[in-house]
C-alpha positions in Angstrom: 31.1 1.6 8.5 27.9 2.0 6.6 28.6 4.5 3.7 25.0 5.4 3.4 25.0 6.7 6.9 28.0 8.9 6.4 26.6 10.5 3.2 23.3 11.6 4.8 23.4 14.9 6.6 21.0 15.2 9.5 17.6 16.7 8.6 18.8 17.4 5.0 16.7 17.1 1.9 18.2 13.7 1.2 17.4 12.6 4.7 13.7 13.6 4.3 13.5 11.8 0.9 14.9 8.6 2.4 12.4 9.0 5.3 9.5 9.4 2.9 10.4 6.0 1.3 9.5 6.9 -2.3 9.4 3.2 -3.3 6.3 2.7 -1.1 4.3 5.2 -3.1 3.5 2.6 -5.8 1.4 0.8 -3.1 -0.6 4.0 -2.5 -1.0 4.7 -6.2 -2.2 1.3 -7.4 -5.6 1.4 -5.6 -6.4 4.9 -6.9 -5.3 3.9 -10.4 -7.6 0.9 -10.3 -10.5 2.9 -9.0 -10.0 5.5 -11.7 -9.6 2.9 -14.5 -12.8 1.1 -13.5 -14.6 4.4 -13.4 -13.3 5.3 -16.8 -14.5 2.0 -18.2 -18.0 2.4 -16.8 -18.3 6.1 -17.6 -17.7 5.3 -21.3 -21.0 3.5 -21.4 -22.9 6.6 -20.3 -24.0 9.1 -22.9 -22.5 12.5 -22.3 -19.9 11.0 -19.9 -17.4 13.2 -18.2 -14.3 12.1 -16.3 -13.5 14.4 -13.3 -9.7 14.9 -13.6 -9.6 17.4 -10.7 -11.1 14.9 -8.3 -8.8 12.2 -9.7 -5.8 14.3 -9.0 -7.0 15.1 -5.4 -7.5 11.3 -4.8 -3.9 10.6 -5.9 -2.4 13.4 -3.9 -4.3 12.3 -0.8 -3.1 8.7 -1.2 0.5 9.8 -1.7 0.6 12.2 1.3 -1.1 9.7 3.6 1.5 7.1 2.6 4.3 9.5 3.4 2.6 10.4 6.7 2.3 6.7 7.5 6.0 6.2 6.8 6.9 9.1 9.1 4.7 7.8 11.9 6.1 4.3 11.5 9.6 5.6 11.6 9.0 7.8 14.6 7.1 5.4 16.9 9.1 2.3 16.1 12.3 4.1 17.0 10.7 5.7 20.1 9.5 2.2 21.2 12.9 0.7 20.7 11.7 -1.8 18.1 13.8 -0.2 15.3 17.3 -1.2 16.4 19.7 -0.5 13.6 22.1 -3.2 14.8 19.5 -6.0 14.5 17.3 -4.5 11.8 17.1 -6.7 8.6 14.9 -4.3 6.5 15.8 -1.0 4.8 17.4 1.5 7.2 15.1 4.0 8.9 15.7 7.7 9.2 15.2 8.2 13.0 17.1 5.0 13.9 20.1 6.1 11.7 20.1 9.6 13.0 19.3 11.1 9.6 16.2 12.9 11.1 15.8 14.0 14.7 12.7 12.9 16.7 11.8 16.6 17.2 11.9 17.3 13.4 9.9 14.1 12.7 7.2 15.2 15.1 6.7 18.4 13.1 6.9 16.5 9.8 4.1 14.1 11.0 1.9 17.1 11.9 2.6 18.8 8.6 1.9 15.8 6.4 -1.3 15.0 8.3 -2.5 18.6 7.8 -1.5 18.5 4.1 -3.4 15.2 3.6 -6.5 16.7 5.2 -6.2 19.8 3.0 -6.0 17.7 -0.2 -8.9 15.5 1.0 -11.2 18.3 2.1 -12.2 19.4 -1.5 -13.3 15.9 -2.1 -16.4 16.7 -0.1 -17.6 18.7 -3.1 -17.4 15.7 -5.3 -18.3 12.8 -3.0 -20.4 14.4 -0.2 -20.1 14.8 3.5 -19.4 11.0 3.9 -15.9 11.8 2.6 -15.2 13.5 5.9 -15.7 10.3 7.8 -13.6 8.4 5.3 -10.7 10.9 5.7 -11.0 10.8 9.5 -10.8 7.0 9.5 -7.7 7.1 7.3 -5.9 9.5 9.6 -6.9 7.7 12.8 -5.9 4.3 11.6 -2.7 5.6 10.1 -1.7 6.3 13.7 -3.3 3.2 15.3 -1.5 0.9 12.9 2.0 1.6 14.1 1.2 2.4 17.7 -1.1 -0.5 18.5 -2.7 -2.6 15.8 0.4 -3.9 14.1 1.6 -5.4 17.4 -1.6 -7.5 17.6 -1.7 -9.0 14.1 -4.2 -6.5 12.6 -1.9 -5.2 10.0 -3.1 -7.5 7.2 -6.8 -6.6 7.8 -5.9 -2.9 7.7 -4.1 -3.4 4.4 -7.1 -5.1 2.9 -9.4 -2.2 4.1 -7.1 0.9 3.6 -5.1 -0.3 0.6 -8.0 -2.1 -1.1 -11.6 -1.6 -0.2 -11.6 2.1 0.8 -9.3 3.7 -1.8 -10.6 1.7 -4.8 -14.3 2.0 -3.9 -14.1 5.7 -2.8 -12.1 6.7 -5.9 -14.7 5.0 -8.0 -17.6 6.5 -6.0 -16.3 10.1 -6.4 -16.5 9.7 -10.2 -19.7 7.6 -10.4 -21.6 8.3 -7.1 -22.2 4.6 -6.7 -20.3 1.4 -6.0 -20.9 -1.8 -8.0 -20.2 -5.4 -7.0 -17.5 -5.5 -9.7 -15.7 -2.6 -8.1 -16.0 -4.1 -4.6 -14.5 -7.4 -5.9 -11.7 -5.4 -7.5 -11.0 -3.6 -4.3 -10.7 -6.8 -2.3 -8.4 -8.2 -5.0 -6.2 -5.1 -4.8 -6.0 -5.4 -1.0 -4.9 -9.0 -1.2 -2.3 -8.3 -3.8 -0.9 -5.4 -1.7 -1.0 -7.5 1.5 1.7 -9.7 -0.1 4.1 -6.8 0.6 3.3 -6.8 4.3 3.6 -10.5 4.5 7.1 -10.7 3.0 8.2 -7.8 5.2 6.9 -9.6 8.3 8.3 -12.9 7.1 11.7 -11.4 7.0 11.3 -9.9 10.5 9.6 -12.9 12.1 12.3 -13.6 14.6 12.9 -10.1 15.8 9.1 -9.4 15.9 8.6 -12.5 18.0 11.3 -11.4 20.4 9.8 -7.9 20.6 6.3 -9.3 21.3 5.0 -8.0 18.0 2.4 -10.7 17.1 2.1 -10.2 13.4 0.1 -12.7 11.3 3.4 -14.3 10.3 4.4 -14.8 13.9 0.9 -16.3 14.6 0.8 -18.6 11.6 4.4 -19.8 11.5 6.7 -20.0 8.6 5.1 -22.6 6.3 1.6 -21.2 6.6 2.9 -17.7 6.1 4.5 -18.7 2.9 1.2 -20.3 1.8 -0.6 -17.0 2.8 1.8 -15.1 0.6 1.2 -17.4 -2.4 -2.6 -17.3 -1.9 -2.8 -13.5 -1.6 -1.5 -13.1 -5.1 -3.2 -16.1 -6.6 -6.6 -15.1 -5.1 -6.3 -11.5 -6.1 -5.5 -12.6 -9.7 -8.5 -15.1 -9.8 -10.9 -12.4 -8.6 -10.1 -10.8 -11.9 -12.3 -13.4 -13.5 -15.1 -10.9 -12.8 -13.9 -8.9 -15.7 -14.6 -11.7 -18.1 -18.3 -11.5 -17.3 -18.2 -7.7 -17.5 -17.0 -7.6 -21.1 -13.4 -6.5 -20.3 -11.6 -9.9 -20.2 -8.5 -8.1 -21.4 -7.9 -6.8 -17.9 -7.8 -10.4 -16.6 -5.7 -11.6 -19.4 -3.0 -8.9 -19.0 -2.9 -9.4 -15.2 -1.5 -12.9 -15.9 1.9 -11.3 -16.3 1.5 -10.2 -12.6 0.7 -13.8 -11.6 3.8 -15.1 -13.3 6.0 -12.6 -11.5 4.3 -13.4 -8.2 5.0 -17.1 -8.6 8.6 -16.4 -9.3 8.9 -14.2 -6.3 7.3 -16.9 -4.1 9.8 -19.4 -5.4 12.6 -16.9 -4.6 11.3 -16.5 -1.1 11.3 -20.3 -0.6 14.9 -20.4 -1.7 16.2 -17.5 0.4 13.9 -18.2 3.4 15.5 -15.9 5.9 17.9 -12.9 6.4 18.5 -9.6 4.7 18.4 -11.3 1.3 14.6 -11.3 1.6 14.8 -7.5 1.0 15.2 -8.5 -2.7 11.8 -10.3 -2.5 10.4 -7.2 -0.9 11.5 -5.1 -3.8 10.2 -7.7 -6.3 6.8 -7.8 -4.5 6.5 -4.0 -4.7 7.3 -4.3 -8.5 4.7 -7.0 -8.9 2.0 -4.9 -7.2 2.8 -2.0 -9.6 2.6 -4.4 -12.6 -0.7 -5.7 -11.3 -2.1 -2.1 -11.2 -0.8 -1.2 -14.6 -2.0 -4.4 -16.4 -5.5 -4.3 -14.9 -5.9 -0.6 -15.6 -4.5 -0.9 -19.1 -6.9 -3.8 -19.8 -9.9 -1.7 -18.6 -9.0 1.4 -20.6 -8.2 -0.6 -23.7 -11.5 -2.5 -23.4 -13.4 0.9 -23.3 -12.1 2.0 -26.6 
């Protein structure tokens, strides 16, 4: 018997914490951190510069709540569709599938987190203009579309690039600077690629069950060897995009991110060794750690370069 299951009381605080998947919040935080760090670096060049901490806090809150919302939606719909079978599942256990949270309660939680995210995002209109309304709407709509439709047709990796890279990095920067530079756009793409490695290792682990369920992820479409190469190239390309910092006078951001690349290569080697089964969850955790290291090293390089 699974001891974790017996310890979790239905709809308890512990159940909701597990459903929120706190470990995934680093993926939501990193794009915002990078956008803020890039804005800090560029703002320091402007006489009488002022960093908007209120807007920065709202951006981070919106990202966190939307991530939790996405986790709840994923938990609910995957279980409702029957693709989250706890007997065959290789990944971390899910709240609805394990009975920790009832479907009825999860419905209300999804409605609540969606509304909270909108409430946190609404004040950003004062800092970024009416276009923030469209951005927020897109985030909410695609949050639902990802789990219900798009992830089954191999669009997950594109959505990660857009919603964990381009949009959060560029919009966070835009709210502070009211413009978007080519450097920021390149950084946003790099961030999206680095974070997509997490989805790739997740789908690589689940490739057999996904194929059986008709879930045509990029990994299922590419096959095992090409998927492993895609994982390697996501991290490597994201790292190399950091060369743009060398030409912007903040080479330290690129140099420090080398630590991320080393960890990424080690995780890639580990994936090759394990190849299949639940042991790949270790690589999933290491990839999440690598993403956080990437965000911290690049941000630290930008901030230190501005001093």
